[in-house]
N, CA, C and O of each residue as an XYZ file, in Angstrom:
316
protein
N     186.315     92.826    116.500
C     185.575     91.609    116.239
C     184.074     91.833    116.330
O     183.316     91.352    115.489
N     183.644     92.572    117.364
C     182.216     92.802    117.519
C     181.645     93.536    116.316
O     180.546     93.229    115.854
N     182.373     94.476    115.828
C     181.918     95.247    114.679
C     181.768     94.341    113.452
O     180.792     94.442    112.708
N     182.734     93.471    113.257
C     182.691     92.538    112.125
C     181.471     91.611    112.257
O     180.776     91.347    111.275
N     181.220     91.124    113.474
C     180.086     90.231    113.728
C     178.763     90.952    113.444
O     177.864     90.402    112.807
N     178.665     92.195    113.932
C     177.457     92.990    113.697
C     177.252     93.228    112.208
O     176.130     93.149    111.707
N     178.319     93.515    111.519
C     178.242     93.767    110.084
C     177.761     92.516    109.341
O     176.899     92.610    108.467
N     178.316     91.340    109.684
C     177.889     90.088    109.044
C     176.418     89.803    109.346
O     175.672     89.358    108.475
N     176.015     90.062    110.578
C     174.629     89.817    110.970
C     173.692     90.759    110.210
O     172.630     90.346    109.744
N     174.088     92.004    110.093
C     173.285     92.981    109.356
C     173.168     92.587    107.878
O     172.091     92.673    107.289
N     174.273     92.161    107.297
C     174.262     91.731    105.900
C     173.357     90.505    105.727
O     172.593     90.430    104.764
N     173.440     89.562    106.643
C     172.610     88.348    106.584
C     171.130     88.721    106.697
O     170.304     88.219    105.934
N     170.794     89.595    107.639
C     169.404     90.031    107.804
C     168.901     90.766    106.562
O     167.773     90.558    106.116
N     169.739     91.611    106.025
C     169.370     92.339    104.808
C     169.154     91.386    103.645
O     168.226     91.555    102.854
N     170.018     90.387    103.547
C     169.892     89.398    102.488
C     168.568     88.638    102.604
O     167.905     88.384    101.599
N     168.192     88.282    103.817
C     166.915     87.598    104.046
C     165.748     88.501    103.658
O     164.807     88.055    103.002
N     165.807     89.760    104.059
C     164.743     90.707    103.715
C     164.633     90.879    102.202
O     163.531     90.917    101.655
N     165.767     90.982    101.535
C     165.772     91.116    100.068
C     165.158     89.885     99.417
O     164.391     90.008     98.462
N     165.488     88.698     99.923
C     164.919     87.461     99.383
C     163.404     87.443     99.551
O     162.676     87.071     98.631
N     162.932     87.848    100.735
C     161.485     87.896    100.976
C     160.810     88.894    100.057
O     159.732     88.628     99.525
N     161.437     90.033     99.870
C     160.883     91.041     98.969
C     160.841     90.535     97.523
O     159.889     90.813     96.795
N     161.865     89.798     97.114
C     161.871     89.229     95.762
C     160.722     88.243     95.570
O     160.113     88.203     94.501
N     160.422     87.444     96.599
C     159.294     86.509     96.530
C     157.982     87.289     96.375
O     157.117     86.926     95.578
N     157.859     88.356     97.147
C     156.653     89.188     97.065
C     156.521     89.805     95.678
O     155.424     89.847     95.123
N     157.610     90.278     95.123
C     157.602     90.864     93.778
C     157.145     89.843     92.748
O     156.343     90.163     91.870
N     157.646     88.623     92.846
C     157.259     87.569     91.903
C     155.760     87.295     92.015
O     155.078     87.162     90.999
N     155.245     87.210     93.236
C     153.809     86.973     93.433
C     152.985     88.124     92.857
O     151.950     87.898     92.232
N     153.442     89.344     93.067
C     152.730     90.505     92.525
C     152.712     90.487     91.002
O     151.705     90.843     90.390
N     153.806     90.078     90.392
C     153.851     89.981     88.931
C     152.886     88.916     88.424
O     152.231     89.106     87.399
N     152.797     87.789     89.143
C     151.831     86.740     88.773
C     150.413     87.284     88.882
O     149.585     87.078     87.995
N     150.148     87.980     89.982
C     148.817     88.557     90.170
C     148.483     89.558     89.080
O     147.345     89.630     88.617
N     149.476     90.326     88.674
C     149.255     91.318     87.618
C     148.849     90.616     86.325
O     147.958     91.084     85.617
N     149.497     89.500     86.018
C     149.162     88.736     84.822
C     147.737     88.203     84.912
O     146.978     88.274     83.946
N     147.383     87.674     86.065
C     146.037     87.141     86.263
C     145.001     88.259     86.144
O     143.955     88.075     85.522
N     145.287     89.392     86.728
C     144.366     90.528     86.665
C     144.182     90.981     85.220
O     143.065     91.295     84.809
N     145.252     91.017     84.456
C     145.163     91.412     83.051
C     144.271     90.448     82.270
O     143.439     90.872     81.468
N     144.451     89.141     82.511
C     143.606     88.141     81.842
C     142.143     88.305     82.243
O     141.250     88.226     81.399
N     141.903     88.531     83.524
C     140.530     88.701     83.996
C     139.881     89.958     83.404
O     138.697     89.952     83.065
N     140.655     91.018     83.286
C     140.123     92.241     82.671
C     139.740     91.989     81.222
O     138.714     92.476     80.749
N     140.572     91.226     80.520
C     140.276     90.896     79.130
C     138.995     90.071     79.023
O     138.143     90.347     78.178
N     138.861     89.063     79.878
C     137.654     88.240     79.870
C     136.435     89.070     80.250
O     135.353     88.886     79.693
N     136.611     89.974     81.191
C     135.511     90.839     81.600
C     135.051     91.712     80.431
O     133.852     91.899     80.223
N     135.991     92.234     79.685
C     135.665     93.055     78.523
C     134.893     92.234     77.494
O     133.885     92.697     76.960
N     135.364     91.014     77.213
C     134.667     90.140     76.269
C     133.250     89.857     76.748
O     132.302     89.943     75.967
N     133.099     89.524     78.013
C     131.796     89.211     78.566
C     130.869     90.418     78.505
O     129.700     90.293     78.142
N     131.401     91.595     78.864
C     130.612     92.822     78.821
C     130.119     93.102     77.406
O     128.964     93.482     77.210
N     130.997     92.913     76.419
C     130.607     93.122     75.034
C     129.505     92.157     74.612
O     128.575     92.540     73.903
N     129.613     90.902     75.051
C     128.587     89.908     74.728
C     127.256     90.269     75.378
O     126.200     90.118     74.763
N     127.303     90.742     76.613
C     126.079     91.106     77.321
C     125.437     92.330     76.671
O     124.213     92.407     76.567
N     126.240     93.262     76.245
C     125.712     94.460     75.584
C     125.053     94.083     74.260
O     124.014     94.643     73.910
N     125.637     93.148     73.523
C     125.084     92.732     72.235
C     123.823     91.900     72.388
O     122.997     91.861     71.477
N     123.663     91.241     73.512
C     122.541     90.330     73.728
C     121.183     90.998     73.525
O     120.367     90.456     72.779
N     120.893     92.141     74.143
C     119.576     92.758     73.913
C     119.346     93.107     72.440
O     118.222     93.010     71.946
N     120.399     93.508     71.747
C     120.249     93.819     70.325
C     119.894     92.569     69.544
O     119.047     92.606     68.652
N     120.551     91.446     69.883
C     120.268     90.194     69.204
C     118.845     89.738     69.504
O     118.132     89.287     68.608
N     118.436     89.856     70.754
C     117.078     89.465     71.142
C     116.069     90.336     70.407
O     115.067     89.833     69.898
N     116.324     91.626     70.349
C     115.435     92.546     69.648
C     115.382     92.197     68.160
O     114.306     92.190     67.561
N     116.530     91.911     67.571
C     116.581     91.548     66.152
C     115.817     90.258     65.896
O     115.084     90.158     64.912
N     115.978     89.270     66.772
C     115.256     88.009     66.614
C     113.755     88.228     66.749
O     112.973     87.649     65.994
N     113.350     89.054     67.699
C     111.926     89.335     67.884
C     111.382     90.044     66.659
O     110.290     89.726     66.187
N     112.129     90.992     66.146
C     111.708     91.713     64.958
C     111.565     90.765     63.770
O     110.584     90.837     63.029
N     112.534     89.886     63.593
C     112.481     88.907     62.519
C     111.277     87.976     62.699
O     110.573     87.660     61.739
N     111.059     87.553     63.920
C     109.917     86.679     64.211
C     108.607     87.399     63.889
O     107.702     86.808     63.299
N     108.506     88.671     64.275
C     107.306     89.456     63.971
C     107.106     89.587     62.469
O     105.988     89.461     61.969
N     108.190     89.839     61.757
C     108.106     89.978     60.296
C     107.646     88.662     59.673
O     106.788     88.654     58.790
N     108.216     87.556     60.134
C     107.811     86.256     59.614
C     106.342     85.978     59.930
O     105.614     85.440     59.095
N     105.919     86.336     61.107
C     104.533     86.130     61.506
C     103.597     86.944     60.607
O     102.578     86.438     60.135
N     103.955     88.201     60.378
C     103.156     89.075     59.512
C     103.109     88.501     58.101
O     102.049     88.460     57.477
N     104.263     88.057     57.598
C     104.341     87.490     56.252
C     103.481     86.234     56.153
O     102.765     86.061     55.167
N     103.534     85.376     57.129
C     102.734     84.150     57.119
C     101.245     84.485     57.161
O     100.436     83.870     56.468
N     100.907     85.457     57.975
C      99.501     85.856     58.055
C      99.027     86.452     56.736
O      97.880     86.246     56.338
N      99.889     87.180     56.067
C      99.544     87.773     54.772
C      99.323     86.665     53.743
O      98.388     86.728     52.945
N     100.190     85.651     53.769
C     100.034     84.531     52.842
C      98.717     83.802     53.084
O      98.051     83.378     52.140
N      98.349     83.661     54.347
C      97.095     82.990     54.692
C      95.930     83.841     54.189
O      94.966     83.320     53.628
N      96.030     85.149     54.394
C      94.979     86.062     53.930
C      94.856     86.013     52.416
O      93.747     86.029     51.883
N      95.991     85.955     51.716
C      95.985     85.905     50.248
C      95.323     84.619     49.766
O      94.612     84.620     48.761
N      95.552     83.543     50.470
C      94.951     82.258     50.096
C      93.448     82.282     50.298
O      92.708     81.651     49.544
N      93.001     82.992     51.295
C      91.576     83.068     51.584
C      90.837     83.944     50.587
O      89.630     83.790     50.400
N      91.535     84.841     49.959
C      90.882     85.746     48.996
C      90.721     85.056     47.727
O      90.195     85.630     46.774
């Protein structure tokens, strides 16, 4: 009888441990999904930040060109 009782108790304890481990596994899988989404957003953000100086430089260049063109038109009118 004692052996049977010990065996049932061991099985019950193991079952509880397995259930707890399954909960942990589910949480880890959720975290993995969240981490994957965050990595994707981070990549998008990084790409946008990298492009920003190029866009600013392009806008400045365009502004300079427009300024030069406007000044040339003013000079042409004065001649």
